[in-house]
HTML snippet that shows the backbone in 3Dmol.js (N, CA, C, O; Angstrom):
<script src="https://3Dmol.org/build/3Dmol-min.js"></script>
<div id="view" style="width:600px;height:400px;position:relative"></div>
<script>
const pdb = `
ATOM      1  N   MET A   1       8.136   0.848   0.836  1.00  0.00           N
ATOM      2  CA  MET A   1       7.074   1.305   1.697  1.00  0.00           C
ATOM      3  C   MET A   1       7.351   0.909   3.141  1.00  0.00           C
ATOM      4  O   MET A   1       7.161   1.713   4.053  1.00  0.00           O
ATOM      5  N   ASN A   2       7.798  -0.321   3.352  1.00  0.00           N
ATOM      6  CA  ASN A   2       8.072  -0.769   4.714  1.00  0.00           C
ATOM      7  C   ASN A   2       9.139   0.084   5.376  1.00  0.00           C
ATOM      8  O   ASN A   2       9.052   0.375   6.569  1.00  0.00           O
ATOM      9  N   GLY A   3      10.147   0.488   4.610  1.00  0.00           N
ATOM     10  CA  GLY A   3      11.205   1.324   5.163  1.00  0.00           C
ATOM     11  C   GLY A   3      10.679   2.658   5.654  1.00  0.00           C
ATOM     12  O   GLY A   3      11.099   3.151   6.700  1.00  0.00           O
ATOM     13  N   LEU A   4       9.756   3.246   4.896  1.00  0.00           N
ATOM     14  CA  LEU A   4       9.172   4.520   5.303  1.00  0.00           C
ATOM     15  C   LEU A   4       8.325   4.357   6.552  1.00  0.00           C
ATOM     16  O   LEU A   4       8.305   5.230   7.420  1.00  0.00           O
ATOM     17  N   LEU A   5       7.623   3.228   6.638  1.00  0.00           N
ATOM     18  CA  LEU A   5       6.788   2.987   7.812  1.00  0.00           C
ATOM     19  C   LEU A   5       7.640   2.731   9.048  1.00  0.00           C
ATOM     20  O   LEU A   5       7.299   3.176  10.144  1.00  0.00           O
ATOM     21  N   GLU A   6       8.740   2.020   8.876  1.00  0.00           N
ATOM     22  CA  GLU A   6       9.629   1.750  10.007  1.00  0.00           C
ATOM     23  C   GLU A   6      10.294   3.033  10.504  1.00  0.00           C
ATOM     24  O   GLU A   6      10.506   3.205  11.704  1.00  0.00           O
ATOM     25  N   LYS A   7      10.620   3.927   9.577  1.00  0.00           N
ATOM     26  CA  LYS A   7      11.217   5.210   9.949  1.00  0.00           C
ATOM     27  C   LYS A   7      10.163   6.193  10.437  1.00  0.00           C
ATOM     28  O   LYS A   7      10.484   7.282  10.912  1.00  0.00           O
ATOM     29  N   GLU A   8       8.896   5.794  10.313  1.00  0.00           N
ATOM     30  CA  GLU A   8       7.754   6.639  10.670  1.00  0.00           C
ATOM     31  C   GLU A   8       7.755   7.936   9.866  1.00  0.00           C
ATOM     32  O   GLU A   8       7.477   9.012  10.397  1.00  0.00           O
ATOM     33  N   ASP A   9       8.073   7.816   8.579  1.00  0.00           N
ATOM     34  CA  ASP A   9       8.060   8.950   7.650  1.00  0.00           C
ATOM     35  C   ASP A   9       6.663   9.057   7.055  1.00  0.00           C
ATOM     36  O   ASP A   9       6.387   8.516   5.984  1.00  0.00           O
ATOM     37  N   GLU A  10       5.789   9.762   7.763  1.00  0.00           N
ATOM     38  CA  GLU A  10       4.393   9.847   7.354  1.00  0.00           C
ATOM     39  C   GLU A  10       4.237  10.506   5.989  1.00  0.00           C
ATOM     40  O   GLU A  10       3.481  10.020   5.147  1.00  0.00           O
ATOM     41  N   GLU A  11       4.942  11.600   5.768  1.00  0.00           N
ATOM     42  CA  GLU A  11       4.813  12.335   4.511  1.00  0.00           C
ATOM     43  C   GLU A  11       5.236  11.474   3.319  1.00  0.00           C
ATOM     44  O   GLU A  11       4.539  11.427   2.306  1.00  0.00           O
ATOM     45  N   GLY A  12       6.374  10.796   3.443  1.00  0.00           N
ATOM     46  CA  GLY A  12       6.851   9.938   2.358  1.00  0.00           C
ATOM     47  C   GLY A  12       5.929   8.762   2.118  1.00  0.00           C
ATOM     48  O   GLY A  12       5.705   8.372   0.972  1.00  0.00           O
ATOM     49  N   ALA A  13       5.392   8.194   3.181  1.00  0.00           N
ATOM     50  CA  ALA A  13       4.482   7.054   3.043  1.00  0.00           C
ATOM     51  C   ALA A  13       3.182   7.485   2.367  1.00  0.00           C
ATOM     52  O   ALA A  13       2.641   6.763   1.530  1.00  0.00           O
ATOM     53  N   ARG A  14       2.689   8.661   2.736  1.00  0.00           N
ATOM     54  CA  ARG A  14       1.451   9.147   2.116  1.00  0.00           C
ATOM     55  C   ARG A  14       1.652   9.433   0.627  1.00  0.00           C
ATOM     56  O   ARG A  14       0.728   9.254  -0.166  1.00  0.00           O
ATOM     57  N   GLU A  15       2.841   9.871   0.244  1.00  0.00           N
ATOM     58  CA  GLU A  15       3.118  10.122  -1.170  1.00  0.00           C
ATOM     59  C   GLU A  15       3.217   8.819  -1.955  1.00  0.00           C
ATOM     60  O   GLU A  15       2.842   8.767  -3.126  1.00  0.00           O
ATOM     61  N   LEU A  16       3.716   7.779  -1.318  1.00  0.00           N
ATOM     62  CA  LEU A  16       3.922   6.506  -1.997  1.00  0.00           C
ATOM     63  C   LEU A  16       2.671   5.626  -2.019  1.00  0.00           C
ATOM     64  O   LEU A  16       2.571   4.716  -2.841  1.00  0.00           O
ATOM     65  N   LEU A  17       1.726   5.887  -1.129  1.00  0.00           N
ATOM     66  CA  LEU A  17       0.533   5.049  -1.018  1.00  0.00           C
ATOM     67  C   LEU A  17      -0.266   4.945  -2.325  1.00  0.00           C
ATOM     68  O   LEU A  17      -0.638   3.833  -2.701  1.00  0.00           O
ATOM     69  N   PRO A  18      -0.545   6.034  -3.030  1.00  0.00           N
ATOM     70  CA  PRO A  18      -1.299   5.899  -4.289  1.00  0.00           C
ATOM     71  C   PRO A  18      -0.586   5.018  -5.322  1.00  0.00           C
ATOM     72  O   PRO A  18      -1.231   4.283  -6.070  1.00  0.00           O
ATOM     73  N   GLU A  19       0.736   5.098  -5.355  1.00  0.00           N
ATOM     74  CA  GLU A  19       1.499   4.265  -6.285  1.00  0.00           C
ATOM     75  C   GLU A  19       1.362   2.786  -5.920  1.00  0.00           C
ATOM     76  O   GLU A  19       1.232   1.931  -6.796  1.00  0.00           O
ATOM     77  N   LEU A  20       1.392   2.499  -4.628  1.00  0.00           N
ATOM     78  CA  LEU A  20       1.203   1.125  -4.156  1.00  0.00           C
ATOM     79  C   LEU A  20      -0.190   0.619  -4.519  1.00  0.00           C
ATOM     80  O   LEU A  20      -0.347  -0.529  -4.935  1.00  0.00           O
ATOM     81  N   MET A  21      -1.194   1.470  -4.364  1.00  0.00           N
ATOM     82  CA  MET A  21      -2.576   1.096  -4.692  1.00  0.00           C
ATOM     83  C   MET A  21      -2.696   0.757  -6.183  1.00  0.00           C
ATOM     84  O   MET A  21      -3.311  -0.243  -6.553  1.00  0.00           O
ATOM     85  N   ARG A  22      -2.106   1.594  -7.022  1.00  0.00           N
ATOM     86  CA  ARG A  22      -2.160   1.333  -8.471  1.00  0.00           C
ATOM     87  C   ARG A  22      -1.445   0.039  -8.824  1.00  0.00           C
ATOM     88  O   ARG A  22      -1.930  -0.734  -9.650  1.00  0.00           O
ATOM     89  N   ALA A  23      -0.296  -0.201  -8.203  1.00  0.00           N
ATOM     90  CA  ALA A  23       0.472  -1.415  -8.495  1.00  0.00           C
ATOM     91  C   ALA A  23      -0.301  -2.657  -8.078  1.00  0.00           C
ATOM     92  O   ALA A  23      -0.307  -3.651  -8.804  1.00  0.00           O
ATOM     93  N   ALA A  24      -0.948  -2.617  -6.929  1.00  0.00           N
ATOM     94  CA  ALA A  24      -1.741  -3.761  -6.470  1.00  0.00           C
ATOM     95  C   ALA A  24      -2.921  -4.003  -7.412  1.00  0.00           C
ATOM     96  O   ALA A  24      -3.214  -5.147  -7.760  1.00  0.00           O
ATOM     97  N   ASP A  25      -3.593  -2.935  -7.823  1.00  0.00           N
ATOM     98  CA  ASP A  25      -4.715  -3.085  -8.756  1.00  0.00           C
ATOM     99  C   ASP A  25      -4.248  -3.633 -10.095  1.00  0.00           C
ATOM    100  O   ASP A  25      -4.914  -4.477 -10.695  1.00  0.00           O
ATOM    101  N   ARG A  26      -3.103  -3.151 -10.561  1.00  0.00           N
ATOM    102  CA  ARG A  26      -2.563  -3.613 -11.844  1.00  0.00           C
ATOM    103  C   ARG A  26      -2.211  -5.099 -11.769  1.00  0.00           C
ATOM    104  O   ARG A  26      -2.498  -5.856 -12.697  1.00  0.00           O
ATOM    105  N   ALA A  27      -1.592  -5.512 -10.668  1.00  0.00           N
ATOM    106  CA  ALA A  27      -1.223  -6.916 -10.505  1.00  0.00           C
ATOM    107  C   ALA A  27      -2.471  -7.793 -10.441  1.00  0.00           C
ATOM    108  O   ALA A  27      -2.469  -8.912 -10.953  1.00  0.00           O
ATOM    109  N   ALA A  28      -3.517  -7.301  -9.826  1.00  0.00           N
ATOM    110  CA  ALA A  28      -4.757  -8.081  -9.747  1.00  0.00           C
ATOM    111  C   ALA A  28      -5.422  -8.191 -11.117  1.00  0.00           C
ATOM    112  O   ALA A  28      -5.992  -9.229 -11.452  1.00  0.00           O
ATOM    113  N   SER A  29      -5.349  -7.134 -11.898  1.00  0.00           N
ATOM    114  CA  SER A  29      -5.999  -7.187 -13.206  1.00  0.00           C
ATOM    115  C   SER A  29      -5.221  -8.040 -14.201  1.00  0.00           C
ATOM    116  O   SER A  29      -5.815  -8.642 -15.096  1.00  0.00           O
ATOM    117  N   LYS A  30      -3.887  -8.100 -14.055  1.00  0.00           N
ATOM    118  CA  LYS A  30      -3.058  -8.881 -14.976  1.00  0.00           C
ATOM    119  C   LYS A  30      -2.976 -10.351 -14.587  1.00  0.00           C
ATOM    120  O   LYS A  30      -2.663 -11.195 -15.426  1.00  0.00           O
ATOM    121  N   GLY A  31      -3.254 -10.669 -13.318  1.00  0.00           N
ATOM    122  CA  GLY A  31      -3.278 -12.066 -12.946  1.00  0.00           C
ATOM    123  C   GLY A  31      -2.358 -12.540 -11.843  1.00  0.00           C
ATOM    124  O   GLY A  31      -2.692 -13.540 -11.206  1.00  0.00           O
ATOM    125  N   PRO A  32      -1.213 -11.904 -11.556  1.00  0.00           N
ATOM    126  CA  PRO A  32      -0.326 -12.440 -10.519  1.00  0.00           C
ATOM    127  C   PRO A  32      -0.950 -12.458  -9.123  1.00  0.00           C
ATOM    128  O   PRO A  32      -0.618 -13.319  -8.308  1.00  0.00           O
ATOM    129  N   LEU A  33      -1.843 -11.525  -8.845  1.00  0.00           N
ATOM    130  CA  LEU A  33      -2.514 -11.483  -7.550  1.00  0.00           C
ATOM    131  C   LEU A  33      -4.010 -11.671  -7.734  1.00  0.00           C
ATOM    132  O   LEU A  33      -4.597 -11.212  -8.715  1.00  0.00           O
ATOM    133  N   HIS A  34      -4.608 -12.349  -6.778  1.00  0.00           N
ATOM    134  CA  HIS A  34      -6.062 -12.434  -6.753  1.00  0.00           C
ATOM    135  C   HIS A  34      -6.590 -11.086  -6.279  1.00  0.00           C
ATOM    136  O   HIS A  34      -5.920 -10.397  -5.510  1.00  0.00           O
ATOM    137  N   GLN A  35      -7.766 -10.707  -6.722  1.00  0.00           N
ATOM    138  CA  GLN A  35      -8.336  -9.412  -6.355  1.00  0.00           C
ATOM    139  C   GLN A  35      -8.449  -9.256  -4.834  1.00  0.00           C
ATOM    140  O   GLN A  35      -8.194  -8.173  -4.308  1.00  0.00           O
ATOM    141  N   ASN A  36      -8.824 -10.314  -4.131  1.00  0.00           N
ATOM    142  CA  ASN A  36      -8.949 -10.225  -2.672  1.00  0.00           C
ATOM    143  C   ASN A  36      -7.595  -9.988  -2.017  1.00  0.00           C
ATOM    144  O   ASN A  36      -7.505  -9.236  -1.047  1.00  0.00           O
ATOM    145  N   LYS A  37      -6.546 -10.614  -2.527  1.00  0.00           N
ATOM    146  CA  LYS A  37      -5.196 -10.422  -1.994  1.00  0.00           C
ATOM    147  C   LYS A  37      -4.759  -8.973  -2.190  1.00  0.00           C
ATOM    148  O   LYS A  37      -4.185  -8.364  -1.287  1.00  0.00           O
ATOM    149  N   ALA A  38      -5.032  -8.428  -3.366  1.00  0.00           N
ATOM    150  CA  ALA A  38      -4.684  -7.034  -3.638  1.00  0.00           C
ATOM    151  C   ALA A  38      -5.437  -6.103  -2.688  1.00  0.00           C
ATOM    152  O   ALA A  38      -4.872  -5.125  -2.198  1.00  0.00           O
ATOM    153  N   SER A  39      -6.692  -6.401  -2.431  1.00  0.00           N
ATOM    154  CA  SER A  39      -7.486  -5.581  -1.515  1.00  0.00           C
ATOM    155  C   SER A  39      -6.936  -5.652  -0.101  1.00  0.00           C
ATOM    156  O   SER A  39      -6.911  -4.646   0.608  1.00  0.00           O
ATOM    157  N   ARG A  40      -6.497  -6.829   0.315  1.00  0.00           N
ATOM    158  CA  ARG A  40      -5.918  -6.971   1.656  1.00  0.00           C
ATOM    159  C   ARG A  40      -4.621  -6.173   1.777  1.00  0.00           C
ATOM    160  O   ARG A  40      -4.373  -5.537   2.801  1.00  0.00           O
ATOM    161  N   ILE A  41      -3.799  -6.208   0.737  1.00  0.00           N
ATOM    162  CA  ILE A  41      -2.546  -5.450   0.738  1.00  0.00           C
ATOM    163  C   ILE A  41      -2.839  -3.957   0.840  1.00  0.00           C
ATOM    164  O   ILE A  41      -2.229  -3.254   1.646  1.00  0.00           O
ATOM    165  N   LYS A  42      -3.765  -3.478   0.030  1.00  0.00           N
ATOM    166  CA  LYS A  42      -4.098  -2.063   0.035  1.00  0.00           C
ATOM    167  C   LYS A  42      -4.636  -1.632   1.394  1.00  0.00           C
ATOM    168  O   LYS A  42      -4.266  -0.574   1.903  1.00  0.00           O
ATOM    169  N   SER A  43      -5.491  -2.431   1.969  1.00  0.00           N
ATOM    170  CA  SER A  43      -6.065  -2.121   3.272  1.00  0.00           C
ATOM    171  C   SER A  43      -5.008  -2.105   4.359  1.00  0.00           C
ATOM    172  O   SER A  43      -4.997  -1.219   5.213  1.00  0.00           O
ATOM    173  N   LYS A  44      -4.131  -3.076   4.326  1.00  0.00           N
ATOM    174  CA  LYS A  44      -3.070  -3.180   5.326  1.00  0.00           C
ATOM    175  C   LYS A  44      -2.198  -1.933   5.332  1.00  0.00           C
ATOM    176  O   LYS A  44      -1.931  -1.362   6.389  1.00  0.00           O
ATOM    177  N   TYR A  45      -1.752  -1.510   4.153  1.00  0.00           N
ATOM    178  CA  TYR A  45      -0.861  -0.360   4.092  1.00  0.00           C
ATOM    179  C   TYR A  45      -1.597   0.947   4.356  1.00  0.00           C
ATOM    180  O   TYR A  45      -1.010   1.868   4.925  1.00  0.00           O
ATOM    181  N   ALA A  46      -2.841   1.055   3.968  1.00  0.00           N
ATOM    182  CA  ALA A  46      -3.620   2.259   4.270  1.00  0.00           C
ATOM    183  C   ALA A  46      -3.776   2.410   5.782  1.00  0.00           C
ATOM    184  O   ALA A  46      -3.653   3.514   6.313  1.00  0.00           O
ATOM    185  N   ARG A  47      -4.046   1.306   6.474  1.00  0.00           N
ATOM    186  CA  ARG A  47      -4.162   1.352   7.940  1.00  0.00           C
ATOM    187  C   ARG A  47      -2.843   1.748   8.580  1.00  0.00           C
ATOM    188  O   ARG A  47      -2.818   2.564   9.502  1.00  0.00           O
ATOM    189  N   ARG A  48      -1.751   1.176   8.098  1.00  0.00           N
ATOM    190  CA  ARG A  48      -0.438   1.475   8.688  1.00  0.00           C
ATOM    191  C   ARG A  48      -0.051   2.928   8.487  1.00  0.00           C
ATOM    192  O   ARG A  48       0.544   3.537   9.377  1.00  0.00           O
ATOM    193  N   VAL A  49      -0.380   3.499   7.324  1.00  0.00           N
ATOM    194  CA  VAL A  49      -0.080   4.904   7.079  1.00  0.00           C
ATOM    195  C   VAL A  49      -0.970   5.784   7.962  1.00  0.00           C
ATOM    196  O   VAL A  49      -0.498   6.778   8.515  1.00  0.00           O
ATOM    197  N   ASP A  50      -2.239   5.432   8.098  1.00  0.00           N
ATOM    198  CA  ASP A  50      -3.122   6.195   8.971  1.00  0.00           C
ATOM    199  C   ASP A  50      -2.676   6.162  10.421  1.00  0.00           C
ATOM    200  O   ASP A  50      -2.848   7.143  11.144  1.00  0.00           O
ATOM    201  N   ASP A  51      -2.108   5.050  10.854  1.00  0.00           N
ATOM    202  CA  ASP A  51      -1.636   4.931  12.232  1.00  0.00           C
ATOM    203  C   ASP A  51      -0.436   5.840  12.512  1.00  0.00           C
ATOM    204  O   ASP A  51      -0.176   6.187  13.664  1.00  0.00           O
ATOM    205  N   LEU A  52       0.291   6.223  11.466  1.00  0.00           N
ATOM    206  CA  LEU A  52       1.433   7.128  11.651  1.00  0.00           C
ATOM    207  C   LEU A  52       0.968   8.527  12.055  1.00  0.00           C
ATOM    208  O   LEU A  52       1.624   9.212  12.839  1.00  0.00           O
ATOM    209  N   GLY A  53      -0.168   8.934  11.507  1.00  0.00           N
ATOM    210  CA  GLY A  53      -0.604  10.307  11.722  1.00  0.00           C
ATOM    211  C   GLY A  53      -1.644  10.433  12.687  1.00  0.00           C
ATOM    212  O   GLY A  53      -2.101  11.542  12.961  1.00  0.00           O
TER     213      GLY A  53
END
`;
const viewer = $3Dmol.createViewer("view");
viewer.addModel(pdb, "pdb");
viewer.setStyle({}, {cartoon: {color: "spectrum"}});
viewer.zoomTo();
viewer.render();
</script>
């Protein structure tokens, strides 16, 4: 995801964002991440993708 954001590939980042959201939610539900940490990650990347467009 970071590579797409650095290249400013808005289309690729938007396609990958839902997968990132699911992965963060899955990690929070299984235990490796706290729910608040997962929410911060999701928010951070959603903002960065929105800033591209």
